[in-house]
N, C-alpha and C positions, 0 to 999 in steps of 0.2 A: 854267680851265687857265692863262690869262694871269695871273690873280692869284697862282696857285701859283708860276709862273715868276718873277714879280716878287719874291715873298717869298724864294725860293731865292737869287736873285741879290743881294738886299739883305743876306741873312745871310752870303753869301760875301764881300761887301765888308766886313762887320764882322769878318772873320778867323776865322769858325767853320769847322770841318772838315765834310766831307760827312756823317759819322756824327752829329755834333752837330746839323746842319741837319735831318736825317731825324728824329732823336729829338724835336727842338723842334716840328716840324710835325705829327708823329704824335701828340704829346700834345695839340695843339690840335684834334685830331679829324679831320684830313685823311686821305683814303684813301691807302694806301701806293702803289697803282698810279698815282695822279695825281702823287704826289711823284716816282716813278721816271720817269714820262713828262716831267715838268718838267726833270729832270736830262738826259734824252735830248735835249730841245729845246735846252737850253743847250749840250749837246755839239755839236749841229749848228751852233749860232751861234759858239761860242768854242772848240770842240774840247777840252772838259773831260771827263775820264773819268767814266763813270756809276758811282755807288756800289753798295752791296750789292744783290744781286738780290732779287726779291719773296719767294723761298722762305726768306730769312733775315730775316724781319720781327723787329725787336727787341721785347723784353718791355716792355710799357707801364708796369708798376710800376717796373722798373729805370730807365726813361726819366724817370719823374716824380721819382725820387730824385736823378738826375743833372742835372735841369733847372736847379736853383739855381746850378750851376757856371757856366753860360753865359747864363742868362736876364738880359736887361737891363731897365732901367726901362721900363714900358709907354709913358709919355709920350715919352721919348726915342726909343724904337723906332718909335712912330707917326710922329714928326717925321722920322726918317731914312727911313722908308718913303715918306712923301710927297715928300721931296727926291729920292729915288732913282727914282721912277716915271718922270719925264721922261727921265732918262738911259737907263733900261732900254728905254723905248719907242723912243728914237732909235737906240740900239744894235741893238735887235731889228729895226727897220725896215731899217737898213743891211744886216744879216746876211740878212734875208729877200730883199732885192733881189739880194744876191750869190748866194744859193741859186737863185733863179729864173733868173738869168743863166747859172749853171752848167748847170741843167737844159735851157735852150734850146740851149746849145752842145752838150750831149750828144745831144740829139735831132737837131741838124743833122749831127753826125758820123755818127749811125746812118743817116740818110737818104742821106748821101753815099756811105757804104759800100755800101748796097743798090744805088744807081744805078751805081756803078763796077763792082761784081762781084756780080750778083744770084744767081749759082749758089753762091757761097761762103757757108757759115753764118756768121752774125754773132754775135759775143760781146756779149750785151746788158749784161753787167757790165763796163762800160768802166773802165779803170784811173783811179785818182784822180790828178788833175793837181795841180800845185803851186798852193796858194792855195785849192783846193776844200775845203769843210767838210763835204760829204756823204759819209759812209762807204759802202763797198761791202758788199753782202750776197750770199749764194749765190743762184743762179738759181732763181726760183720761190718764194723765201722772203720774206715781208713783213718790213719793219723792225720792231724791238721797239716794242710799244705798238699795233701795227696788227693786226687780226684777219686770218686767212687768207681767201682768196676764198670757199671753200665752208664756212666755219664757220657753224653755226646761230646765230640771234640770241640774245643773252644769255650766250653761252659766253665764257669767259676765254681769250685767246690764250696758247699755250704759249711760253715763252721759247726762243729759238733761238741757236745758236752757229755762227758762220761766220767766214771770214777777217777780216771787218770788223765783226763784231758786238761789242757792248759787253762788258766784262769781267763775269763772274759768272754767265753762263748755262751750263747743262749742254751737252755736245757732242751733236750729232745722230748718228743711226745711221750715216750715210754717213761721218762723220769717225772713227767707231770701227771701221771696216772691215766694217760689216754693210750689205748692200744690201737692196733691196726683196724680191728673190727669196729671200734667206736668211731675212729676217724672216717672209715668208709661209710658207716651209717649216717654220720653227720653230713658228709659230702653228698651222699645219695639224697638225704632230706633236703639239702639246699638246692640240689639240681632239680628235684621234684617240684619244690616251690617255685623255682625259676621257670620251669616248663609250664606249670599251671598258670603262672602269671602271664606268660607269653600267649598261651592258648586262650585265656580269658580276654586279653587285649585284642587278639585277632578275631575272636568270636564276636566281640562287641563291634569291631569294624565291619565284619560280615553282616551282622544283624542290621547295623545302620545302613549299609549299602542295599540290603534287601528291602528295608523300609522305604528308602528313596526310590527303588525300582517299583515297588508297589504303588507309591504315590504317583509316579510318572505313568504307570499303567492305567490307574483310575482316571487321571486327567486326560490321557489319550483316548480312553473309552468314551468319556464325556464329549470330547471334541468330535470323535467319529460319529457318535449318536446325533450331535447337532448337524454335522455334514449330511448324514443320511436323511434327517428331517428336511433340510433345505433342498436336497436333491429330489426328494419325493414331491415337495411343493413345486419345484420347477417342472417336474414331469407332469404334474396335474395341470399346471398353467399351459404348458406346451400342448397337451392334449386338447384343452379347451380352445386354444388359439387355432389349432389345426381343424377342429370341428367347425368353428365359426368361419374360417376361411373356405372350407368346403361348402358350407351353406351359402356364403356370398357368391362363390363361383357358380353354384347351381342356380341362384337367382339371376345372375347376369346371363347365363346361358338361356334361361327361360325368356327373359326380356328380349334378348337378341332374336330368338325364334319368333316372338310376337312381332317385332319390328320387320323381320323378313316377310312375314305373312302380309302385313299391311302394305309393304312396298310392292309386293306382287299384286295386291288388289288395286293399288293406284296405277300400276302399269297396265292392267287390263282396262281400267277406266280411261286412261289416256289413249289407249289404242282405239277405243270407241269414239272418243270426243275429238281427237286430233284431226281426222280427215274433214269433218264438217267445219272445224275451226279454221283450217287452211283454206277451204272454199270461201268462207265468209271474208277472210282477209284478202283473197284475190279479187273478189267482187268489189270490195271497198276500194281497192287499188284502181280498178277500172273506172269506178264512179268518180274518183278523185281526178283522174286524168281527163275525163270528159268535161268536168266542170272547169278545169283549167283552160281547155280549148275554147269553150263557149265564152269565157270572160275575155279572151284575147280578141 
C-alpha cells in the first residue's frame, strides 16, 4: 500500500494527470482497488480529489497504446522514485500526525458533549473544521476502501455516496428518496409476484397431469368394459358348448345301450339256431362222403 502511494505521489510530481497515473500503474499489473485506495489516502493527506471509480476501469489494451505518450526512461524514473521517497515519507508522517490530532480533538468534543448534556442525542458526524483533512461520511457508513462491519470475509465493499464521499460513487438509496421500508416493500412485492408466478406455473403443470390421468382412466375403463363384454360372451359360448357336449354324450350312451340290447338278443337267437345248424352241417358232410365212395 505504501509503495503504491509513493508511486502515485511521484507520478503526480512529474506532472501526470490522475488518468495517466492510473493507466501507468494498471499496465504495470497493480490492482485497481489498491490504486484507488492510494488516491484516497493521498486525499486524506493533501485533500486531492479521487479519480475515476472502480466501476470505470480503463481498457488495458488502450492503456498500453497510450503508455508511450507519458512513459519516461526507466533509469530516470527509478532515480526520481528514490529521491522522492524521503520527501513522501516526511510529508506522510506530518499528515498522519495531523490526522491523529484531529481524531483526538473530535473524541474530546464528543466526550464533553456527553458530559454536558447526556440526554441530548449526539451527532457523531462532527462538522469538518478548518485545517482538517478527514472528510465526513454518513452515519453508519464506512469510508471508501473499508469493508462494512457485517461484511463476510473476502467480499468486496460496495462504493458509497455521501455528503463527504469522493466523487464517482453511485448515490445510496436514502439519497434517491427511497428508505428501508420502501425498499423492503418493493422487494416483498417482487418476491410475492415471483412466488405467484411459480405457483401458477406449477398449478398448470399439475392440472395438465391430472387431465392426462383422467383421460388415461377413461380409456382404461373403456378397455376394461370391452374385455368384460368379451369375457361374458366367451363364458356364454363355453356354457353352450358344454351343454351340447353333455347332450351328445347322453345320446351316445343311449345308443350304446340299445346296441347292447340288440347284441344280447342276437346271442340268444344264435344259441337256439346254432345246434340245429351244426347238425345239418354234419349230415351234409356224411352225404358228401358217401357220394364220393359210390362214384369210385
